[in-house]
C-alpha positions as CSV (number, residue, x, y, z in Angstrom):
1,X,0.0,0.0,0.0
2,X,2.9,2.3,0.6
3,X,3.9,2.1,-3.0
4,X,0.4,3.2,-4.1
5,X,0.6,6.2,-1.8
6,X,4.0,7.2,-3.2
7,X,2.7,6.9,-6.7
8,X,-0.4,9.1,-5.9
9,X,1.8,11.7,-4.2
10,X,4.1,11.8,-7.2
11,X,1.2,12.2,-9.6
12,X,-0.2,15.0,-7.5
13,X,3.2,16.8,-7.3
14,X,3.6,16.4,-11.1
15,X,0.3,18.1,-11.7
16,X,0.9,20.8,-9.1
17,X,4.1,21.9,-10.8
18,X,2.8,21.6,-14.3
19,X,5.3,19.0,-15.3
20,X,4.7,15.8,-17.2
21,X,3.6,12.6,-15.5
22,X,6.3,10.2,-14.3
23,X,7.9,8.4,-17.2
24,X,6.3,5.2,-18.4
25,X,8.0,2.3,-20.0
26,X,6.6,3.1,-23.5
27,X,7.8,6.8,-23.3
28,X,9.6,7.9,-26.4
29,X,13.4,8.5,-26.2
30,X,12.7,12.0,-27.6
31,X,10.3,14.7,-26.7
32,X,7.8,14.6,-29.5
33,X,4.9,17.0,-30.0
34,X,2.5,16.7,-33.0
35,X,4.8,14.0,-34.5
36,X,7.9,16.2,-34.5
37,X,11.0,16.0,-32.2
38,X,11.5,19.3,-30.2
39,X,8.3,20.9,-31.3
40,X,9.3,20.9,-35.0
41,X,12.3,23.3,-34.5
42,X,15.6,22.8,-36.3
43,X,18.2,21.6,-33.8
44,X,21.0,22.9,-36.0
45,X,19.6,26.5,-35.9
46,X,20.5,26.8,-32.2
47,X,24.1,26.4,-33.1
48,X,24.2,28.2,-36.5
49,X,21.7,31.0,-36.0
50,X,22.0,31.4,-32.3
51,X,18.2,31.0,-31.9
52,X,15.5,28.5,-32.5
53,X,14.1,28.4,-36.0
54,X,11.0,26.4,-37.0
55,X,11.8,23.6,-39.5
56,X,10.2,23.3,-42.9
57,X,7.9,20.3,-43.5
58,X,9.7,19.4,-46.8
59,X,13.0,19.1,-45.0
60,X,12.1,16.5,-42.4
61,X,14.4,13.6,-41.6
62,X,13.8,10.4,-39.6
63,X,16.6,9.7,-37.1
64,X,16.3,7.2,-34.2
65,X,12.5,6.9,-34.5
66,X,12.0,10.6,-34.4
67,X,11.0,13.1,-37.2
68,X,13.4,16.0,-37.1
69,X,12.7,19.3,-38.9
70,X,15.1,21.7,-40.5
71,X,15.0,25.3,-41.6
72,X,17.4,24.8,-44.5
73,X,18.9,22.0,-46.6
74,X,22.4,22.9,-45.3
75,X,21.2,22.4,-41.7
76,X,19.6,19.1,-42.6
77,X,22.9,18.0,-44.3
78,X,24.9,19.0,-41.2
79,X,22.6,17.0,-38.9
80,X,22.8,14.0,-41.2
81,X,26.6,14.1,-41.2
82,X,26.8,14.3,-37.4
83,X,23.4,14.0,-35.6
84,X,24.9,13.6,-32.1
85,X,26.6,17.0,-32.4
86,X,23.2,18.7,-32.8
87,X,20.6,16.6,-31.1
88,X,19.6,18.0,-27.7
89,X,20.6,16.4,-24.5
90,X,18.1,14.1,-22.8
91,X,16.1,13.6,-26.0
92,X,14.9,17.2,-25.9
93,X,13.1,16.8,-22.6
94,X,13.6,19.4,-19.9
95,X,17.1,19.4,-18.6
96,X,16.0,20.6,-15.2
97,X,13.3,18.0,-14.9
98,X,15.7,15.2,-15.8
99,X,18.1,16.5,-13.2
100,X,15.3,16.0,-10.7
101,X,14.4,12.5,-11.9
102,X,11.5,13.0,-14.2
103,X,10.7,14.2,-17.7
104,X,8.8,17.3,-18.8
105,X,8.0,19.0,-22.1
106,X,10.2,21.9,-23.4
107,X,9.7,25.2,-25.1
108,X,12.0,26.3,-28.0
109,X,13.0,29.6,-26.4
110,X,14.2,28.0,-23.1
111,X,17.6,26.8,-24.3
112,X,21.3,27.0,-23.7
113,X,24.4,25.5,-25.3
114,X,27.0,24.4,-22.8
115,X,30.3,22.8,-23.8
116,X,28.9,22.4,-27.4
117,X,25.8,20.6,-26.3
118,X,22.2,21.8,-26.6
119,X,20.0,21.8,-23.4
120,X,16.3,22.6,-23.5
121,X,14.0,23.5,-20.6
122,X,10.3,23.6,-19.7
123,X,10.2,27.4,-20.0
124,X,12.5,30.4,-19.3
125,X,11.7,30.4,-15.6
126,X,12.7,26.8,-15.2
127,X,15.8,27.5,-17.3
128,X,16.7,30.2,-14.7
129,X,16.5,27.5,-12.0
130,X,18.6,25.2,-14.0
131,X,21.2,27.9,-14.6
132,X,21.8,28.4,-10.8
133,X,24.0,25.3,-10.9
134,X,24.6,24.2,-14.5
135,X,27.4,21.8,-13.8
136,X,25.6,20.2,-10.9
137,X,22.3,19.9,-12.7
138,X,24.0,18.4,-15.8
139,X,25.8,15.8,-13.5
140,X,22.5,15.0,-11.8
141,X,20.6,14.7,-15.2
142,X,23.4,12.5,-16.6
143,X,23.0,10.2,-13.6
144,X,19.2,9.9,-14.3
145,X,19.4,9.6,-18.1
146,X,18.0,7.4,-19.7
147,X,16.6,5.4,-16.8
148,X,14.2,8.3,-16.1
149,X,12.3,7.2,-19.2
150,X,11.4,3.9,-17.7
151,X,10.0,5.0,-14.4
């Protein structure tokens, strides 16, 4: 019975803070909304343009079971050549949430590149929390990833 109470408390906490429910075994490796990884934004644009740019439907690419969108053919080619260099950490789930042991959706404007890696967050307020201890939060998230996907 204790396990059931813990589960209910976790669900209540998740709803109270507006975050996603605890991860389920069938949860995708990537944060996907409307069929697109990272909200349909071009992951390369964060590095090349210094800002999120929405991808174009005709430039989509399937990689690791996710549909990735790109703003230009050159960005798509760069991703195809080295997807790990551009794919966001933690599958595009909120870096702060993963550091706390759960997953949450992300917004395109709540991002940072640290040591050449793209990190996304739930929103800019949560990004500010994450930025209070970037190295510590990355270390915590790395310890939880990818097991956080499996509950």
